N, C-alpha and C positions, 0 to 999 in steps of 0.2 A: 702142143697144138691140139692134142686129142683128136687127131684125124679129122680136122675141120676143113671146109673149103676155103678158098682164097678170100681175103677180106676185100670188099669192094671200096674203091675210092669214092668219096663223096664230093659232089659239086657244091661246095660251100664258099661263101664270100672269103676272099683273101684278106688276111690280117690277123693281128694279135689282139685279143680281147680280154680285159679284166672285168669281171662281173661287178656291176654297180650295186653291191651289197656291202654292208659294214663288216669289218672283221669279226669273226666269232670270238667271244670272250666268255669263258666259263671258268669260274674260280680264278686262279692266278695265271693260267696259261691262255694265250691268245693266238689266233691264227689269221693269216692274211686273207684278203679277197682271193677268189679263184681266178687264175690266169688261164685262158685257153691258149695253149702253146701253138696250135696250128689248126685253123678252121678250113683249110683247103684240102688236106688229106685226111679222110676219115679212116680211123683204125682203132684198135683197142690194145689191151694188155701191155701198157708201157712199162719199161724197165728204167730205173734211175740210178745214177752213181754220182758221188761228189769227189772230186780230186782234191789232193792236199792243198792246192792253191786256191780252193774255193770254187773253181769252175764246176758247174753242174751239167750233166749230160743225160739225155733221155733217148732211148731207141724204141722202136715199135715196128711190127711187120708192115711191109709196104703194100701188101695185097696184090700187087701186079706181078711180083716176082715168081716165087715158087718154081723157078727154073734155075739151073746152075748159071751164074754169071760168067762172062768171058774170062775173068781172072782164074776161074776154076775149070776152064776147058769146055764150058757149056755154051749154049747159044741163047740169045735173048738177053734181057736185062737181068733183073733179080738183085735183090739187096734189101737193105733196111732203111727206114726213115730214121734220121738222127738229128737232134737239136742240141745246141750249146747255149748256156747262159753264164755270163760273167757279172750279172746284176742281182744275185740272190733270187733268181727266178722271176724278176719283174718283167724281163724281156728275154726273148729267145731268138736265136739265129738258126735257120735251117741250113744244114750242111749238105743238102741234096738228097733227093728221093732214093737214089741208088748208089750212093757213094760208099756204103758199107757192103762189100760183096759177100754177103752171107746167104744169099738165096731167097731171102724175103719171107721165109716161113717164121717159125718160132724165133724170138730174139731174146737176148739177155746181154747185159753189159757189166763189166767189172773194171776197176782201176787199181793200179799198183801204187806203192808209196812214192815212186818217182814220176807218177802222172801218166804212165803208159796205159792206153785203153785196149781192152779186149772185148770184142763183140762177137757173139756166136749166133748161129742160125741154122736153118734147114733149107736145102734146095729140093723142092718138090717132094718133101717128106722123106727123101732117101739119103741125102748127103749132109752130114753134120760138118760144119766148118767153124773156124775161129779166125777173125780178122783182127789185125794189130795196127794201132796208130800211135806214133810217137810225137805227133805235131798237133795234139788237141783236137783230133778228129778231122783235120783237113784232108788227109789222105790215109788210105788203108791198104794193107797187104793181107791176103787171105790164104789159108791152108786147109785142105780137106782133112778131116779127122777120121770119119768112119762112114761106111755105107755107100761111098761114092762109086757109081757105076755098077752097083749090085742090084740085081732084080730077084724077087719082087721088091717093091719099095718097103724099107724096113724100119727106118728111124722115126721116132715121134717124141718130141719134147726133149730139149736139152737145157742144161743149166751150167753156168760157168762161175768159177771162183779162182782167185789167185793166191799164191803164197810167195811173199817177198816180191821181188821185181822180175823174176825170171822163171817161175813155174806156174803153169795154168792147168786147172783141173776142169774137166767137162763130163757131167753125168748125162747119159743118153739112154732112152728107152728103145730096146730092140724088139719090135713087135712080131717079127718072124720067129726069132729064136727064143722069144718069151724070157728075156733076161734084161737086167739093168747093167750097163757097162759104165766104167769110169776110166776116162782117158787122161793120162798124165802127159803133159807136153812141156818141153823145154824150149826156151827162146834161143835160137841160133840166128842172131841178127842178120837180116831183118825179119825172118819168118818165125812162126810158131811151129815146132816140129814135134809131132806125137811120138812118144818114146815107149810108153807102156799102156796097154789096155787090160783092165781087170774086170772080171765078172763079179759084181757085188751080189747078185741074186740070179739064180737060174730056175727059180720056181715060177710057173705060169700064173700063179695066184697073186698078181699085183696089178694095180690099176695104171698109174703113171709114175714115172720117177719123180720124187720130190726134189727139193732144192739141195744144194751142196754148199758147205762153208768150211773154212780152214782155220784152225787155231794158230794164229800168227806167232804164238810163243813156242809151240812144239812142232808144228807142221802136220799134226793129225788132221785127217780129212773126214768130215761127217756128211753122209748122204742119207736122206730119209725117203720113205715111201709107205704106202698102206696096202694091205691085202683086202681086196673087195671083189665083188662078182661072185659067181657060183664057186663054192657053196656058202659064201658069207652073206649074201644079200637077204635071203629069206628062207622060210620053211616051205617046202613044196608038199602039198597035200597028196595022200596016196591016190595015184591015178591021174593027177593033174599034170598038164604039160608045162605049166608055168606058174609063177606066183607073183604077188604084188611087189613091184620093185621098190616101193616105199618102206617095206618092212625089212628089218634086220633079222638075221638068223638067230634062233635061240639055241642052236646046236654048235655052230661054228662062228665064233666072234670075229669081228674085224680086228686086225692087229696093226699097230703103228710100229714100223721097224726102222732101225738105224744101222748103217755100216760105219764103223770107226776104223779108218785105215791109218796105221802108223806112218810117219814120214819115211819115205824111201822104200816102203814095202812093195814087193813085186806081185803079191797076190793078196786078196782080201780075206780077212777072217770072217767067220759066220756072223750074220747080222744079229743084233741084239733087239729085244722087245722093249719098246718104250711104253706101250700100253696095250692091253687086250680089252676091247670094248664091245659091249652088247648093244651097240648102236651102229647104224649105217654111216660110214665115213666117206661116202661116194662123192660129195659135192665140192671138193677142192683138192688142190695139190697140198701135200704135207710140206711144211716150211721149217727149216732149221737155221739157227744163228747162234753165235757165241758172243758173250760180252768180253771186256778186256781182262777180266779175271779168269776166264776159261770156263765159266758156267755155260752150259748148253741148254738151249730152249727149242722146243718143238711144238708147233701149232698145227691144228687141223680143224675141220668142221665135222659135226655129226648130227644126224637127224634124231630128234626126240619126239616121237609120235604122241606121247602122253600130254605134252605141253604144246603140241603143234608148232614147234619151233626148230630151227637149225642153229646149233650153238657153235661158237668158236671156243676151242678148248686148248689149254696149254699144259705142258709138262716140262720139268726142269731136272737137269742132272748136274751135280756139283763134283762128280768124280770121273769125268771123261766118258760118260755114257754107260757106266757099269750099273748104276742104280738110278731110278727115276722117281720123282715125286708123284703123288696121286694127281691125276689130271684135274684141272679146275676150269670152271666156266668163266670166260672173260667178259662176254657181252652182258649188259644190264638193260639198257633202254630198248634196243632192238630185239625183237623176238626171233627174227630170222636173219641170219648172216651168211655171207658168201666171201670166198677168196681171201682168207687171212694172210697177213704178212707180218713179220717180226723184225724190228730193228733194235739192236742193243748197243749200249755205250759202256760206261763204267760198271763196276761190280754191282749186279742186281738191278740195274736201271735199264728198262726195256719199254718199248711201245708196241702194242699189238693192234694192227689196223685191219679193217674189214668193211665191206659194203653191208649196210644194215637197214632193216625196215621193221616197223612195229607190227606189220601184217603177219597173220598166222597162216601156216600151210604145212604140208608134209615135207616140203623142201623149197628152196628158192624157185624151183620150176613150177610150183603149184599154188603160190600165193595169189590173191585176187589181182585182176588186171588194174585195179585202182591203187595198188600199192605204190608207195613212194620210197625211194632209197637215198641214203646219204653215205658219205665216208665217215666212219667213226675211228677214233684212235683211243686206246686205253693204255694209260701210263702206270707203271709200277716202279717203285724204288727199292723194293725188298724181294726181288727175284720172282715176282709173280704170285706172291701171297695175297697182296691187296692191289686193287686197281682203281683208278679214277678215269672215267670214260668221257670223251668229248665228241660232239658232232663237229667235224672240222670243215664241212662244206654244207651248202644248201642242197636241195633236191638235185640229184645227178642222174636219176633213172626212174622210170615208172613201169609198173607191170611185173612180169616174171623175169628172172635171170636164168638163162640156160646154163646148166652145169654138166650137160651130157655131150658136149662137142657136137659132132655131126649127127648124134643120136636124137637131138631135139627135133620134134615134128615141125615146129614153126615158132618163130619169134624168140626174143630174149638173147640173141647171139651177138648183138653189137658190141657188148663189153668184152667179148672173148673170155679168157679163162683166169685172169689174175690181174693184180696191179701191184706196185711196189712202193716202198718207202726207203729212206736212207737218212743218215745223220751228217750234218755239216760240221765244220771245225769248232763251232761254238756249242755244239750239242743240240742244235735245233733239228726237229724232225721235218723232213721234206717229203712230199708225196706226189707221185705221178699217177693219175687215174684216168679213166675214160668217162666222159660226160655225154650222156645220151639224150640230153634235153635241148641241144642247140639246134635251132631251125636251120635247114628244113628237116633235120632228124633222119636223114637217110643213112647215116653212119654215126658212130660215136666220135667224139673229138678228144684228142689227148689234152689233158688239163693238169694243172699244178696248184698246190697249196702248200704253205709252209708255216711252221710255228714261228711266231714273232716275239713272244714274251713268256716269262714264267720258267719254272724248272724244266730243264731239258734232260738230255741223256748223259751229261757229264756232271759229276758230283761237284758241289760248291760253286757252280757257275749258272747264272741265269741266262736263258736263251735270249739273244737280242740280235738284231740285224743292223749293221751300220750302213749308212748311205741309202 
């Protein structure tokens, strides 16, 4: 959440809209027209998951909640927006504005091999919760995990991943104790019961906790983050009270870090360095994912002042995070990118997605107001050594994109802080994003696009959608 204010609901016409534009076709991969999932409730940063039966789910902050719902002993509503599709994303059903009792703040969703759903969130920035559904999202039961009832407000941004059918991991940023926590929960039907909380980092020099993923073969848990802020951001001149926030330090580089927690461990080993960078990595969450062969991929953005661009960068480990490849630049057409996300399939097959614009600036926050943004996805079949980049949507935003949470002076906040992609059973990439161009444009609209043809993320299988 990056300590942002509540998202405002937009008074938009009710209905589901597919953009009247042809499907994108570049090379052999093709993408569907954009579907606006919900034009009534304005929000951003949607999370997406695909169940084994092909059902797709999207959750997003409700904006009105940010208070503990009654299931968690609080007063008022609070929860998350959730939608379900059984038509490969062509149509979506709203499951209710407050039916996921997670508090309405940051949201994330994960699905297990048996189709159980886990949605996490924050209640008024203080209480991290996970809600569980075994009936495809029709009903939910919630369990507090951390920070509930504690003052001052302490939790900011959580991510959730599952291992098998009955273990849930939640990474949480503790802003008071300046640490990153990982909560391991076990399922004691019907509730999610937190059993172990581990401190992955107790160093104050971190920005936000990045995402978490689990190696389904071994049970090892990977959580990533970056070090940023003083003293990393810039060099302070003698006698100066401050320095330009667009500059990276030449003395203390930003570092991308990963925690690798063995299955069943009760305490976390020291984090490992993915990369040490002489560039400012301020503008995005760090993202981690694993392919089916166990290769680990970490992506982030960094400011490159010499080229006036913000790059999406990727590193890979083939040995469980012990060693990492030299980071590579992923984006080609857009000069400035924001909010990367990585989805992996079979050995070496990945898609790195991001918002991108050809406009130049010191960051996404400083590009010209005339800038136009699209969703881009870059595919690799060799573990990130080579990429082919696609614009998968038309223009979905104009102007600047705020990457400073509530630190932004004005504008650019409608998209919030990230968007997500996932893979369906055929290897097709599906994307949930925020479209900020829908009239009357008082809030962003959760939207969806999917790959419909060409090589997907599964080897030897062409992506296609039946029906």
